[in-house]
C-alpha positions as CSV (number, residue, x, y, z in Angstrom):
1,M,130.9,28.7,156.7
2,Q,129.5,30.4,159.7
3,D,131.6,30.4,162.9
4,N,130.1,31.3,166.2
5,S,133.2,30.5,168.2
6,L,135.3,33.4,167.3
7,T,136.9,35.3,170.2
8,Y,136.9,39.2,170.1
9,E,140.6,39.1,169.2
10,Q,140.0,36.6,166.4
11,S,137.1,38.8,165.2
12,L,139.5,41.8,164.9
13,D,142.1,39.7,163.2
14,F,139.5,38.7,160.7
15,L,138.6,42.3,160.0
16,Y,142.2,43.4,159.8
17,T,143.8,40.6,157.8
18,Q,141.0,38.9,155.8
19,L,139.6,42.2,154.3
20,P,141.3,45.2,152.7
21,M,141.6,48.1,155.1
22,F,142.3,51.5,153.6
23,Q,144.1,52.9,156.7
24,R,146.6,50.0,156.4
25,V,147.0,49.3,152.7
26,G,145.7,52.4,150.9
27,Q,144.2,52.4,147.4
28,A,143.8,48.7,147.1
29,A,141.0,48.9,149.7
30,F,139.1,51.7,148.1
31,K,135.8,50.7,146.5
32,K,134.4,53.0,143.8
33,D,130.8,52.1,144.2
34,L,128.1,51.4,146.9
35,T,127.2,47.9,145.7
36,N,128.7,46.0,148.6
37,I,127.3,48.2,151.4
38,K,123.9,48.2,149.8
39,R,123.9,44.4,149.6
40,L,125.1,44.2,153.2
41,C,122.4,46.5,154.5
42,A,119.7,44.7,152.6
43,A,120.9,41.3,153.9
44,L,121.0,42.7,157.5
45,G,117.4,44.1,157.2
46,H,118.3,47.7,156.5
47,P,119.5,48.8,159.9
48,E,120.4,52.2,158.5
49,K,116.7,53.0,158.3
50,A,116.0,52.3,162.0
51,F,117.3,55.6,163.4
52,K,117.5,59.3,162.6
53,S,121.0,60.5,161.5
54,I,123.2,63.4,160.8
55,H,125.8,63.0,158.0
56,L,129.1,64.7,157.9
57,A,131.8,65.1,155.2
58,G,134.7,67.5,154.6
59,T,138.5,67.6,154.3
60,N,139.3,68.8,157.8
61,G,137.2,69.2,161.0
62,K,134.5,66.7,160.4
63,G,135.6,64.5,163.2
64,S,135.7,67.4,165.6
65,V,132.3,68.7,164.5
66,A,130.9,65.2,164.8
67,H,132.0,64.9,168.4
68,M,130.7,68.4,169.2
69,L,127.3,67.5,167.8
70,S,127.2,64.2,169.6
71,A,128.1,65.9,172.9
72,C,125.4,68.5,172.5
73,L,122.8,65.9,171.6
74,Q,123.8,63.8,174.6
75,A,123.6,66.8,176.9
76,S,120.1,67.4,175.6
77,G,119.0,63.9,176.6
78,Y,119.0,62.2,173.2
79,K,120.4,58.6,173.1
80,T,123.2,59.3,170.6
81,G,125.2,57.1,168.3
82,L,128.5,58.3,166.9
83,Y,130.4,56.7,164.0
84,T,133.9,58.1,163.2
85,S,137.1,56.8,161.6
86,P,139.9,55.9,161.8
87,H,140.5,54.7,165.4
88,Y,143.6,55.6,167.4
89,I,144.1,52.7,169.8
90,D,140.9,50.7,170.2
91,F,138.9,49.5,167.2
92,R,135.7,50.2,169.2
93,E,136.4,54.0,169.2
94,R,134.7,54.0,165.8
95,I,131.3,53.0,167.2
96,K,130.0,54.8,170.3
97,M,126.7,55.3,172.0
98,D,126.5,58.1,174.4
99,G,130.3,58.2,174.5
100,K,130.7,54.5,175.3
101,F,132.5,52.2,173.0
102,V,130.6,49.4,171.3
103,S,131.0,46.3,173.5
104,K,133.5,43.6,172.5
105,E,130.7,41.1,172.7
106,F,128.7,42.9,170.0
107,V,131.7,43.0,167.7
108,R,132.5,39.4,168.3
109,N,128.9,38.3,167.7
110,F,128.5,40.5,164.6
111,V,131.5,39.1,162.9
112,S,130.8,35.5,163.9
113,R,127.1,35.6,163.0
114,H,127.6,37.1,159.6
115,S,130.9,35.4,158.5
116,S,129.2,33.5,155.7
117,L,127.6,36.7,154.4
118,F,131.0,38.3,154.3
119,E,132.4,35.4,152.4
120,Q,129.6,35.8,149.9
121,I,129.8,39.6,149.4
122,R,133.6,40.1,150.1
123,P,133.1,43.6,151.5
124,S,136.0,45.8,152.7
125,F,137.0,46.4,156.3
126,F,135.3,49.8,156.1
127,E,132.1,48.4,154.6
128,I,131.8,45.8,157.3
129,T,132.5,48.4,160.0
130,V,129.9,50.8,158.7
131,A,127.3,48.0,158.6
132,M,128.3,47.0,162.1
133,A,127.7,50.6,163.3
134,F,124.3,50.7,161.7
135,C,123.3,47.4,163.3
136,Y,124.6,48.5,166.7
137,F,122.7,51.8,166.6
138,A,119.5,50.0,165.5
139,D,120.0,47.3,168.2
140,Q,120.5,50.0,170.9
141,Q,117.5,52.0,169.6
142,V,119.4,55.3,169.5
143,D,117.4,58.4,169.0
144,V,119.9,59.8,166.5
145,A,123.3,58.8,165.1
146,V,126.0,61.2,164.0
147,I,127.7,59.6,161.0
148,E,131.1,60.7,159.7
149,T,132.2,59.8,156.2
150,G,135.5,58.0,155.8
151,L,136.7,59.3,152.5
152,G,135.0,61.7,150.1
153,G,131.2,61.4,150.2
154,R,129.5,60.4,147.0
155,L,130.9,56.9,147.0
156,D,131.6,56.6,150.8
157,S,130.0,53.5,152.4
158,T,128.1,55.7,154.9
159,N,126.3,57.4,152.0
160,V,123.3,55.0,152.1
161,I,121.6,56.8,155.0
162,L,118.8,59.4,154.5
163,P,119.7,61.9,157.2
164,E,117.9,64.8,158.9
165,L,120.8,67.1,158.1
166,C,124.0,67.0,156.0
167,V,127.1,68.9,157.1
168,I,130.2,69.6,155.0
169,T,132.9,71.3,156.9
170,N,135.4,72.6,154.3
171,I,137.3,71.6,151.2
172,S,141.1,71.4,150.7
173,F,143.5,69.0,149.1
174,D,143.7,65.4,150.4
175,H,143.3,62.0,148.8
176,Q,143.5,63.5,145.3
177,Q,144.1,60.0,143.9
178,F,140.5,59.2,144.7
179,L,138.7,62.5,144.8
180,G,140.3,64.6,142.1
181,N,143.1,67.1,141.6
182,T,141.1,70.3,141.8
183,L,139.1,71.8,144.7
184,D,135.9,71.9,142.7
185,A,136.3,68.2,141.8
186,I,136.9,67.4,145.5
187,A,133.9,69.5,146.4
188,G,131.8,67.5,143.9
189,E,132.7,64.3,145.7
190,K,131.8,65.8,149.1
191,A,128.6,67.3,147.8
192,G,127.5,63.7,147.0
193,I,126.1,63.4,150.5
194,I,123.5,66.1,149.8
195,K,120.1,64.5,149.7
196,E,116.8,65.5,148.2
197,N,115.0,68.0,150.4
198,V,117.5,67.5,153.3
199,P,119.0,70.7,154.7
200,V,122.7,71.1,154.3
201,V,125.2,73.1,156.3
202,V,128.5,74.1,154.7
203,G,131.1,75.3,157.2
204,E,133.3,77.5,155.1
205,E,132.3,79.7,152.1
206,Q,135.2,79.1,149.7
207,A,135.4,80.6,146.2
208,E,136.6,77.3,144.7
209,S,133.8,75.2,146.0
210,K,130.8,77.4,146.8
211,D,129.2,77.1,143.4
212,V,129.4,73.3,143.5
213,F,127.5,73.2,146.8
214,V,124.9,75.8,145.8
215,Q,124.2,74.1,142.5
216,T,124.0,70.6,143.9
217,A,121.7,71.8,146.7
218,A,119.5,73.6,144.2
219,E,119.3,70.4,142.0
220,R,118.2,68.4,145.0
221,R,115.9,71.1,146.5
222,A,118.0,71.0,149.7
223,P,118.0,74.2,151.8
224,I,121.7,75.3,152.1
225,V,123.4,77.7,154.6
226,F,127.1,78.6,155.0
227,A,128.1,78.8,158.7
228,S,130.8,81.3,157.9
229,Q,128.1,83.7,156.6
230,Q,126.1,83.4,159.8
231,F,128.4,83.0,162.8
232,E,131.5,84.8,164.1
233,L,133.6,84.2,167.2
234,R,134.9,87.3,168.9
235,N,137.1,87.9,171.9
236,L,138.7,84.5,171.3
237,A,140.9,83.2,174.1
238,S,142.6,79.9,173.4
239,S,144.6,77.7,175.7
240,W,146.2,74.2,175.3
241,T,143.1,72.7,176.8
242,G,140.2,74.8,175.5
243,L,138.9,78.1,174.2
244,H,136.5,80.8,175.2
245,A,134.7,83.2,172.9
246,D,131.7,85.3,172.4
247,V,129.5,84.0,169.6
248,W,127.8,86.5,167.2
249,K,125.2,85.6,164.7
250,N,124.2,88.0,161.9
251,G,125.8,90.9,163.8
252,K,124.1,90.2,167.1
253,L,125.4,88.6,170.3
254,Y,124.3,85.0,170.2
255,L,126.2,83.3,173.1
256,K,128.2,85.2,175.7
257,D,131.5,83.5,176.8
258,L,131.0,80.1,175.2
259,H,133.5,77.5,176.5
260,L,134.9,74.6,174.5
261,D,137.0,72.0,176.3
262,V,139.1,71.2,173.2
263,G,142.2,73.2,172.5
264,G,143.5,74.8,169.3
265,A,142.3,78.2,168.1
266,Y,141.5,76.5,164.7
267,Q,138.6,74.8,166.5
268,Q,136.7,78.2,166.3
269,F,135.8,77.2,162.7
270,N,134.5,73.9,163.8
271,V,132.5,75.4,166.6
272,R,130.9,77.8,164.1
273,T,129.9,74.8,161.9
274,A,128.6,72.9,164.8
275,L,126.5,75.8,166.1
276,Q,125.0,76.3,162.6
277,A,124.2,72.6,162.4
278,L,122.5,72.7,165.8
279,E,120.5,75.8,164.8
280,C,119.2,73.8,161.8
281,L,118.3,70.9,163.9
282,R,116.4,73.1,166.4
283,Q,114.1,74.0,163.6
284,Q,112.9,70.4,163.4
285,T,110.3,69.3,166.0
286,F,112.1,66.1,166.9
287,F,115.1,68.1,168.2
288,G,113.1,70.4,170.4
289,R,115.1,69.5,173.5
290,L,118.2,71.2,172.1
291,S,118.6,74.3,174.2
292,E,121.2,77.0,174.9
293,S,122.0,75.3,178.3
294,S,122.4,71.9,176.7
295,I,124.6,73.2,173.9
296,R,126.8,75.0,176.4
297,K,127.1,71.9,178.5
298,G,127.8,69.7,175.4
299,L,130.6,72.0,174.0
300,A,132.2,72.4,177.5
301,N,132.4,68.6,177.9
302,V,133.2,67.2,174.4
303,K,136.0,65.1,175.8
304,S,134.1,63.4,178.5
305,L,130.7,63.1,176.8
306,A,131.9,62.0,173.4
307,A,135.3,60.5,174.2
308,F,137.1,63.0,172.0
309,M,140.8,62.4,171.6
310,G,143.9,62.9,169.4
311,R,143.3,66.5,168.3
312,W,145.5,69.1,170.0
313,Q,145.9,66.8,172.9
314,V,148.4,67.5,175.7
315,I,150.0,64.3,177.0
316,G,152.9,65.8,179.0
317,Q,154.2,68.9,180.7
318,Q,157.7,70.3,181.2
319,P,158.3,70.0,178.3
320,L,154.9,70.4,176.9
321,I,154.1,67.4,174.6
322,L,151.3,68.1,172.2
323,C,149.8,65.6,169.8
324,D,147.7,66.7,166.8
325,S,146.1,64.7,164.1
326,A,146.4,67.3,161.3
327,H,147.8,65.3,158.4
328,N,147.3,67.3,155.2
329,E,148.5,70.7,154.0
330,A,145.5,72.8,155.1
331,G,145.3,71.1,158.6
332,I,149.0,71.4,159.2
333,R,149.0,75.1,158.1
334,M,146.3,75.9,160.7
335,A,148.1,74.0,163.4
336,M,151.4,75.8,162.7
337,T,149.7,79.1,162.7
338,D,148.3,78.5,166.1
339,L,151.6,77.2,167.5
340,G,153.4,80.1,166.0
341,K,151.6,82.4,168.4
342,S,153.3,80.8,171.4
343,S,156.9,81.4,172.5
344,F,158.9,78.3,173.0
345,P,162.7,78.5,173.1
346,H,163.0,75.4,170.8
347,W,160.7,73.0,169.0
348,H,161.2,69.2,168.9
349,I,159.0,67.6,166.2
350,V,158.3,63.9,166.2
351,F,157.1,63.3,162.7
352,G,155.8,60.6,160.4
353,M,153.6,60.3,157.4
354,V,151.9,57.7,155.2
355,N,153.4,57.0,151.8
356,D,150.5,58.4,149.7
357,K,150.8,62.0,151.1
358,E,152.7,64.9,149.6
359,V,155.5,65.0,152.1
360,D,157.4,68.0,150.8
361,K,154.3,70.3,150.9
362,V,153.6,69.3,154.5
363,L,157.1,69.4,155.8
364,S,157.7,72.9,154.3
365,L,155.1,74.2,156.6
366,F,157.1,73.2,159.7
367,P,159.8,75.6,161.1
368,A,163.3,75.0,159.7
369,Q,164.9,75.8,163.1
370,A,163.3,72.9,164.9
371,S,164.9,69.6,165.8
372,Y,163.3,66.6,164.0
373,Y,162.7,63.0,165.0
374,F,161.5,60.9,162.1
375,A,159.8,57.5,162.4
376,K,157.6,55.1,160.4
377,A,154.1,54.7,161.7
378,N,153.5,51.0,162.5
379,I,151.2,50.3,159.5
380,P,152.1,49.1,156.0
381,R,151.3,52.5,154.5
382,G,153.8,54.2,156.9
383,K,156.6,56.0,155.1
384,D,160.2,54.9,156.1
385,G,161.8,57.2,158.7
386,E,165.1,57.4,156.8
387,E,163.3,58.4,153.6
388,L,161.5,61.2,155.6
389,R,164.8,62.3,157.0
390,A,166.4,62.6,153.6
391,Q,163.4,64.5,152.2
392,A,163.4,66.8,155.2
393,Q,167.1,67.5,154.9
394,A,166.6,68.6,151.3
395,L,164.1,71.1,152.6
396,G,166.5,72.4,155.3
397,R,164.9,70.5,158.1
398,Q,167.5,68.6,160.2
399,G,166.9,65.5,162.3
400,K,167.5,61.8,162.7
401,A,165.5,58.7,161.9
402,Y,164.4,56.3,164.6
403,P,163.2,52.7,164.6
404,S,159.8,53.5,166.0
405,V,157.6,56.4,167.0
406,A,158.2,55.5,170.7
407,D,161.9,55.7,170.2
408,A,161.6,59.0,168.4
409,L,159.5,60.5,171.3
410,A,162.0,59.1,173.8
411,A,164.8,60.9,172.0
412,A,162.8,64.1,171.9
413,R,162.1,63.9,175.6
414,S,165.7,63.3,176.4
415,A,166.8,66.3,174.3
416,A,164.1,68.8,175.2
417,K,164.4,71.4,178.0
418,E,161.5,72.0,180.4
419,D,160.2,75.1,178.5
420,D,160.6,73.6,175.0
421,L,157.8,72.2,172.9
422,I,157.5,68.6,171.7
423,Y,155.0,68.3,168.8
424,V,153.9,64.8,167.7
425,G,152.2,64.7,164.3
426,G,152.2,64.4,160.6
427,S,149.8,61.4,160.7
428,I,146.9,60.1,162.7
429,F,148.8,56.9,163.0
430,V,151.9,58.5,164.5
431,V,149.7,60.2,167.1
432,A,147.9,56.9,167.9
433,E,151.2,55.3,169.0
434,V,151.8,57.8,171.8
435,L,148.3,58.4,173.1
436,P,147.5,57.1,176.5
437,S,145.0,54.2,176.3
438,L,141.3,55.0,177.0
439,Q,140.5,51.3,177.2
440,G,138.1,50.6,180.0
441,Q,137.3,54.3,180.5
442,H,134.6,54.4,177.8
443,D,133.4,50.8,177.8
444,A,129.6,50.2,177.5
445,D,128.0,49.2,180.7
């Protein structure tokens, strides 16, 4: 039965509790085919066909690259949609237009108007959210939408669009229970977003996955380019809040002193991928407004233009409190490599993970000498803090378990000296519990 009287809060409650949500419950919410999203899109009048799009997949970095592309397109004057997942604090972070969150009214109306359709199809939380994003972008008549996959690629609900460009950032181990236990198997799932005659950018040339991408692109007659073969960042200077570098392309200076307002030296790889993607777009007539000045402006203002948050984000000083969303082996390794270049007398690590991740592999990447504060993220999939503490102790990492992430951070603040480091991470959902709210700052007008 259709209900047009739902409030915004009731609409969210419906999405969270009536439908399986992977971020909360894990494997039970994972759908292994595109039947539901195709039925939804057909019933909604195929909103995914109403705008141009760019499709992104990859194990790490796809969210960062998506925000970079959105910021550069916005700076070039394009009305730009951005779909990413999961969200940190506000559900509406997932669906943005020119950096503004989808309105509460649109969310409420969408859920209320189509409740009978949802009862008929029984789609997942993610499938409804993807369909909502498509409808919002069509309703707002965006020029282009940057669409990030949720998990994998081939069977991801976003994989019903026919984009202008496909981007695959890199391949490493994550979600093996869905995507496979080898890098070439995972690459095969990510390569599922490659479309017939649609150019594809791959961020990193990796021996384990290169042949998969080259072969899939050849089968689908899709021009393919590896950003790591084309672009190089030299004279890199990284701070907590951004980086500067000279960009070289094919051995020639391409952009002198490029500035990115997002911290973490590992972002150099994402910048490289974004620049290659923008280069490919500039070869298409529609994207003729992309210029060097707009690309510089976009990359220098990713946070403000695209509402970028949660990655290498500083939320406190003296002691420095750094939040980072790296949550798998490859992502954590890059973060620890970057942090290892800094000199802090002591590290305090507020740590949590979800229960379907390989805790030992991730924890072993963190320094044994640090003080640890373990807590369960406030979602059903969160791993118990006491269990984490016991696993960490077996690996020589000493710490205590706390009832909540907030309690763990408070204990770290109390123990840390002014020149120490407090690192909050291990899971996106741990980071989400300590981030300052952006609600209101990025609301649609």
